[in-house]
N, C-alpha and C positions, 0 to 999 in steps of 0.2 A: 825600734821603739826604745826610747831612752828612759832610764830610771830617773824618777823625780825625787828620789830619797834625799832627805836633808838630815844629816846625822845630828846636827845641833837640835833640831826640832824633835827628832825621834828620842834623843836622850832625855828630853823633858817629860816624855811619856813612859820611859822604861820601867818605872816603878808600878805602873798600872796597866795590866794587859788589855783592859777594855779601851782605855784611852789610846793605846798604841794600835788597837784593832780599828778604831775610828779613823786614825790617821792614815793607815795603809789602805783602808777601804776607800777613802776619798781619793787617794792616789790612783787607784784602779778606775774609780768613777770619772776621773778627768779625761780618760781615753774613750771617746765615743765609739771607736772601733772594737772596744772590748764589751762595753755595756751601754744600754740605752734605756732611760726612763724606767727605773725599777728593775731592770734586768740584772742577772748575776746575784750571787750571795757570798758572804764571808762569815767566818766564825773564829772564835778563840775559846779554848778550854781553860777553865780557871777554878781555883778553890776559893770559896766565899763562905761567909757566915750568914745563915738564914735568920728569920725573924726571932727565933728562939736562941740564937747564938750557936747553933750547931753547925759544924763544918759540912759543906756540901760541894761535891764536884759537879760543875755546871758547864753547859755549852752556851756561850753567848752567840746567838745566831741572828743575822739580819732579819728584821721583822717585815711582814707583808706591807706593801705600800710605801716603803722607804726607798730612796734613791741613793746609790753608793756615793755619788758625787757630793751630796749634801748631808749625808747621814750623821747623826749625833748619837751620844750614848743612849738616849731614850729610844733610838731606833733598833736597839738590840734586845732580844728576849732571852732571859736566863732560864734555861731548861735543865732539869736534873739529868745528868749524863747517863746514869745507870738506867733510867727509864727508856731513853732513846736507844741505848744498846740492846735492851731487852726486846724492844719492838722489832729491831732488825732480825732477831732470831725467830720471829713468828713466820709461819708459812703463808698466812694470808692476813691482810688487814685492809679494810676499806679506807679510802682517803678521808672520808668523813670521820670515821673513828680515830684515824691517825691524828687529825687536827684536834679532836676532842681530847685525846690522851696527852698530846703535846701541851695543850693549854692547861690541863690538870697538873702537869709536871712543872709548870712555870713557878718561879719564886714570887714574881709580881703579877697578879692577875690583871693589872691595868696595862701591862706591856702589850705591844702589838702581837698579832699571831706570828709564831715562828715560821720561817721559810719552810716550804714543803720538802726541802732538801735537808732538813735538820738531822734526820736519821743517818743519811749518807755522811754528813759532816762528822757525826758522832763516831762512826766506825772507822774513820781514817785516823790512825794512831799518832797524830801529831797535833801540836798545840794550835797552830795557825793553819787555816784552810781557806783558799781563794778559788772562787768559781766565776768564770765569765763566759759570754757567748761570742767569743772573738770571731770577727768577720773572716779573717784569713783561714783559720783552721776549719771553720764550718764550711766555707766555700770549697776548700779542698776535699772535705768529706762528702760534699754534695755533688759528687761526680761518680760515674759508674765504677771506677777503680780507686775510689777514695781511700779504702783501707790500705791498698798497696802503696799509695802515695805517702800516707802518714807513716807507714813502716819504713819507707825509703828516707824520709826526713829525720825520724827520731830513732830508728833502730829499736832496741829494747829498753830505751830510757823512759818510755811511757807505757802505761797499761791502757790498752785499747778496748773500749766497751761498746758493743753494738747498740744501736738505738733501741731504747725502751722508754715507756712513759715516765716522766719525772714523778717524784714523790716516792711512795713506798716501793713500787715495782722496781724503780731504778736502784734504790737503796738495797733492796733484797738481792738484785742481780749482782751488784758490786760485792755485797757480803759473801755471796756464794763463790764469786771468783777469787776472793782474797783471803779465804779462811787459812790457808797455809802459805800465804805470800810473804816474801821477804821485802817489806816496804822500802828498805834502805836502797834497793836497786833502782828505784823509780824516782823520777823528777816530777811526774804528774800523771794525770789520767786524761785521755782524750775520749770524750763521748761522741761517737760518730753522729753527725747531723745535729749536734747539740752544743758542744762547747768544751772547755778545758778546766781541769782542777789542778792546782798545785798545793803543796803542803810542806811544812817544816816546823820545827820547834822554835825557830827564829823568824820573826815577822819580816825582816828585810830579805832573808833568803827565799821565803815563800813568794813574796812580791816580785823579787828580781828573777827568780826561776820562771815565774809566769811570763814576764816580759821577754826573757830569753827564748822560751819555747814559741811564743807568738812571733818574735822577730825572725826565727828560723822559717816559720811558715810564710811570713811576708817576703822574705828573701827568695824562697822557693817560687812564689808567684811572680816576683819581679823578674826572675830568670826566664819566665815564659814569654816575656816581652809582649804582654797583652795590651792592645789599644782599646780604650773605652770610647764609645760613641759620643760625639758632641755635635750639636747643631744649634742654630739660632731660630727662634720663633719670628716669623715675618710680621704677623699682625696678631695681637692678643684679641681673641674672640670673647669679649666680655658678655655679650648677649647669650652666646653659647654657654658660657660658664654659669650664668643665671639659670638657663634652661636645664643644664645638667644638675645643678643644685636642687631645682624644683623637682626633677624626676627622682632624685635620690631621696628627698624629703618625703615624697609620696610613698615610695617603696618602704621607707622606714617608719612611716606614720608619725613622723616628728620632724620639726624644722632642724636643719643642720647648717653648719658653717662649711663652706667649700674653699679650700686654699689651693690656688694654682701655683705650681712650681715650674716656672718657665726658664730655669737655668739651662745652660748649654748641655749639661749632663743629662737632665731630665728630658729635654726635647730630643737629644740624640738617641736616647734609649727608646722613646716613644716612636721615633721615625725608623727604627730597625725593621727591615722587611719581614723578619720572623718574630716580631715582638709578640704577636698573638700567641704563638706556641710557647715562647719563653716565659711570658708573664703569667700564664694560666696553669702552671704546673704545681706550684706550691709556695710555701714560705721559706725564708732563709733559715730560721730556727723555729721549732714548734711553739716557743713562747710568744712569738709575734702574732700568731693567729688570733689571739684575743683582741689585738688592736687592729689587725688588717684584714681579717677573714682569710679564707684559703687563697683567694685570687682577686685581682682587680677586675673592674669592668673595662672592656675595650670600647672606647667611644668611637663610633662610626658616624657617617653623615646624619643618619636619623638618631638623634640623641635619645629620645624617649624610647624608641625601639631597642636601642642598645641596653638600656637599663632594664627594660621589661624582659629581654632575653636573659640577662644575668640573673634576674629574680627567678625566672623559670628554671634555669639550670641549678641555682642554689637549692630550690625546693626539691629538685630531683636528687641532688647530692644528699640532702637530709633524708629523704625517703629511702634511699639506697642503703644508708648506714644506721638508721635509728633502730633501737630495740623495741620500739613501740611505747616506751615509757617516758621518753625525753620530750621536752618542750622545744619546738623549733624557734630559733632566734629570728629576728626580722630578716627579710630576704634581701636587704639592700647592701651593696658593696661599701667598703670603707676607703677604697681608693680607686683611681681611674688612670688608665693609660690613654692619652689623647694625642694621636699622631698630629704633628704640626704645632701642638700647643705645649706639651709636656706631661706632667703627672699632676693629679689633683687628689688631695686628701680630704676626708670628711670627718666631722665630729660634732658633738653637741655644743662644743665651744671651740674657739680658735686655739686655745691651749691644747685641747685634745687633738685637733686636726694637725697641729704642729708636731706633736709627739709622733703621730702616724707618718708625717712627712719626713721626720728624721729616720724612722725605720725604713721607709721607702728609699731614701737616699742611699742607705747602706745596702739595701736589698738589690737595687738595680745594678750596683757596682759588683756585688758578689755574684749575681746571676751571670754577668758577662765574664767574670773570672772563671767560674765553673764551666761555662759553655766552651771557653777557649781551652780548657784542660780536659776535654773529652766529652763534655755534655753536662747540662744542668739537670741533676737528679736528686731532689730533696726527698724527705720522707714520703711515704705512700699516702694516698688520699684517705685510706682507713685510719692511719696514724694521725693525720691532721684532724680528722673528725673526732677521734677519741680525745685529742687535746682540746679542741674547740668546745666539745660537749662534756668535758670533765665534770664529774659530780660536784667538785668544789666550785666550778664556775656556774653550774646550773643552780646551786644553792643561793647564789647571789641575785638571781632573777627576781624582780619585783621588790627588792629591798630599798632601792633608791627612787625617790620621786623627783621628777623634773619641775623646775620653776615654771610659772605660767607662760613666760616669754622665752624659755630656754631655746637657744638656737636661732632666735629671730634677729633680724638685722634692721636697725633703725638709723635714720639720719635726722638730726635736730639742728636747726639754725638758731643763731643768737644764743649759743650755749655756754658762753664764758661767765655769765652771771644770771641772777634773778630766775625768772620762770624757765628759761631755756636750760640753764644749768640744772635746776631741780628736775626738769623733765628727763634730761639725760641720765641723771643719777638714779631716779626712780625706775626708769626703764632697765638700767643695768641691774638694779637690785632684784628685778623680776626675771633676770636671766638673759636679757637682750644684749647684743653687741651694738655699740653705738658709734657712729661717725658724728663728731661734735664740731659744728662750724661756727666761726665768729670772726669778725674783723679784727678783734683784739689778738695780737700775736701770742699772748699768754695761753691761749687755748691749746697750743701744742703741748705744753707741759702739764696743763690741767687734766687732759685726757690722754694719757700715754701709758696704756696697759695693753695686754693681749685682748682685753674686752672692749677697749675704746681706742678711737683714732681721732686726735684733735687736729683740725685743719684750719688754717687762716683763710678766710674767704670773704670777699666783698660781694654781698648778695646782689648788688646792682651791676656787677660785672658778669654778663651772661656766660662768657667763656669760663670764668672762674667757677661759676656754679656748675656748669656741665662737667668740668674737670673733677670737681669735688664728688659729684655723683659717681662718675666712672671710677675714681679712686676708692670709693666705698665698696663698689662691687669687686674691684680687684683685691681689696683687703679681705673681705668676708665672703664674697661669692654671690651676692644678690642684694635685694632691698625689699623689706616687708612693711616697714613703718616709716612714714614721713611726718615729722612734726615741724610744721612751717610756723616758726615763732618769731623770727627776726623782725624787729620793728623799732620805731622811735616815737616819742611823744613830742610833737612839734610845739613851738612857742604858741601861747594863747594870742590869737589875732582874730578880730572880727572880720567878716567878709569884706566890708567896705574899706578896710585898711590892710588887707592881707598882701604880703610880699609874694611875688611869683615864685621865688625860690622856696618859700615855706610850703606852698602847695605842691610844687614839682617834686621836692624832696620826699614829702609824705607819700605821694602817689608812687614814686619810684621804689621806695623801701617797703612801705606798708601794703602795697597792692601788686605792682608790676613784678617785683622780684619773686613773689609767691607764685605768680602764674608761670614765670620762666622755670622755676624750680619744679613745679608740677609737670610741666611739659617735658623737661629732660629726664624726670624720674619715671614717667608713665610706662615706658617700654620695659623697665625692670620691675616695676610694681605689677605689671601684667603677669610676671613670672614669680611673684612673691607668694609666701605662705600666709594665707588669710590676710592679704594686704590691706593696709588702711592709711588714710591721710587724716591728720588731725590739725586743724587750723586754729591758731590762737588769735582770736579777734578781740572784742572788747564789749563791756557794758554800754559803751557809747553807741553801739549799733541799735539796740532796742530803746535806749534812753540817752540821746545826745544832749549835750549842753552847749550854751553859747560860748563863742570864742575858740571852739575846737573843730571848726569845719574841715580843715585840712586832714586832721587825724580821723574824725568821725566818718567822713565820706570815704576815705581810703579803706577803713575797716568795714564799712558797709559794703563797699565794692568787693572786698575780700570775702565777706560772707556770701554775697551773691555768686561769686566765683565758685565757692565751695558747694553751693546748692546745685549749680549747673554741673560741676564735676561729679557730684553724687549721681545725677541723672545719666551722665554720659559714661561713667566708669563702672557703674553697677553691673553691667552685663559681663564685665571681666572679673567680677567678684571683689572689686576694690571698694571699701567702705570710706566715706568721706563725712566727717563730723566736725562741728565747730564748738570751741569752748570760749565763753565770754567771761573773763575774769574782771573783777572790779576792786580797786584800791588794795593792791597787793603791795604792802608797805615795805617789804624787804627787798625791793628792786631798786635799781640805780636812780630812777627818776624821783624817788621819794627821799630826797636828802632831808636832813634835820630841819633845814631852813624852809624848804617847801612844805614839809609836814606842819611845822609850827604856823606858817602863814595860812594854810588852808584851815587848820583847826580854829584859828583866830577869826577867820571870815565867817565861820558858822557859830561862833560864840561858844566853842567847846574846848575842853582840855584835849591834849594830844591823845590820851588814853580813850576818852569818850569818842573822839573822831575816828580812832582806829576801829571801834566797834559800833560805828553809826550805821547799823543795819538791823533788819527785823530780828535776827537771831542773836544780836549783840555779841558777835564773835569776830575775831580778827582773821583775815585771810592771808596765808603765807604762800611763798613760792612752792614750798613743800606740798601744800594742799593741792595746788594746781598740778604739780608733777604727779601726785598720786592719782588724780582724776585722769590725767592723760595716759598714764600707764594702765589704768583700769580700762579705759576706752580702747586701748590697743590690744587688750587681752580677750580671752574667750567669752567673758560675760556679755560683751557687746558685739559678738560676732554676727548678729543679725540686725544690727542697728546702723542705718546710714541716713544722711541728710538731717541729722539732729543738731539742734543748737542748745547747748547746756550752759546755764549761768552758774558761776561759782563766785558768789558775792555776799553770802550771808543773808540773802533776801533783800532786794531793793524794791521799795514800794512803787517807784516809777516803772520798773520793769514788770512787776507783777500786775 
């Protein structure tokens, strides 16, 4: 592990210990084998002036929720050093009280909660302290003779601390072990099954000592010549993925995103003959249990039965360790080992699932390292439980509220502009993940986040449609919401003068493409969470006008298709409803020229024409998007076969 220290950059921060602390924290955060997604913590001791101008000795410690790779000055909490040291001398202190007293000792009450390791950082008598959950050291300690291996690597250059709970208990343990310690003899502290601390009065030395100790552990593992399993997935089972996501969502009582990792490393691990015994022992580090739960579900031929078995075993695990006062978390796993397919991570969002996926990637590698060095032996089930049901974690329960469509997966066609774009955006605002389809190549850049996938797709190309549906499932794990919106408004032509191409094009895009999309989506919607299809039709269905036969007939056929779909798919719990917009003026068909021409035909000003309805209001794409998002949500979970106008009130329709 090479140092990324840049002396020129560091010199620019030399005058400010907090800025220097930010710099070296980010260097550590760049190494995923050291810390992942909020893991680890760093600190610096400094003398500052408080609000009244009085001199205070403080510990700047990483705040809860901040990631070392991207941390800023605002991510550190300044806590009075004397208070932290005094807490270390107490015989007992609940973590709830510890957090309260740490907050009371902060100079800035608006700063984030200090790390639970603040007391430990405070009692280490050096200016800079670095702590990570290094894969290599933890993997070595997660073996039956891990202590001896660490001693053989480092001799007496590190203080070795047996595993205890993070927070006050750990700080107190180190305090007791170091009361008469000559700290100058040590380069660091190895916490068995947990991680590594290094320290120095010089930021560069603390950082580079950290890398040196980790490198020695990595070199030790390299000498073992361990081969990590690798294999290829023959066929991706997308239907099975949707079924697995459905089973997990039911167990969690909430929709989840499922992310399949079918890389050679994941498939190789999943295919190990002893994977069931390896994967179900425990976590790489105790901190990971909050993201991954104690163990994954092992997916066997009967996917539903596999998840049910996991849920039963998890409930038994809780019952065996609870003190009777704890609230059981949901019984759903956070990741899966799926022989032949790889590993799958689950989360309320793709971002959350990807975080778990990163942790899993490091975990399966470390498990194989440990197994090859004498056996995979992480902390005990009791210790895992105490971490998972830590009072600080229990206190968080019920504090966050999910959005109405959180974890739901939607596919929207014609999403590059107008109504389709608004539908996609409003679904995302309600928590859904969206696959946005359009023939316009710009769609790829318009929807390019962890919550959205933009795909170029010609809806009249059946294979392109089928591929887009499959890619949606591969990306997010399933399909719950189908917004069939793509369409065109054909040129105004009377029947007696209609071109065949006008008719054929309208039928192909405004009707046939919707049927093809529904057909290819049905098998996944059958496994959706409160699945629904929302068809964007037109006011021309209940109130057609002359010169629009090609458009009106196609939209009428589309409405009839939706009615039949509601009858056929209702038994599978799929709701099918139709929205009839009228005169949505911020869409592509309403150019300034078209708008001016139509208004003139009616003898109205443009503003009068825009509000030419009973409610005298203008209809926008946003309005239609809001209606669609509402139809997709729980308010309408018992409505199907409905046709809803959004037109401000049209006297011909009424």
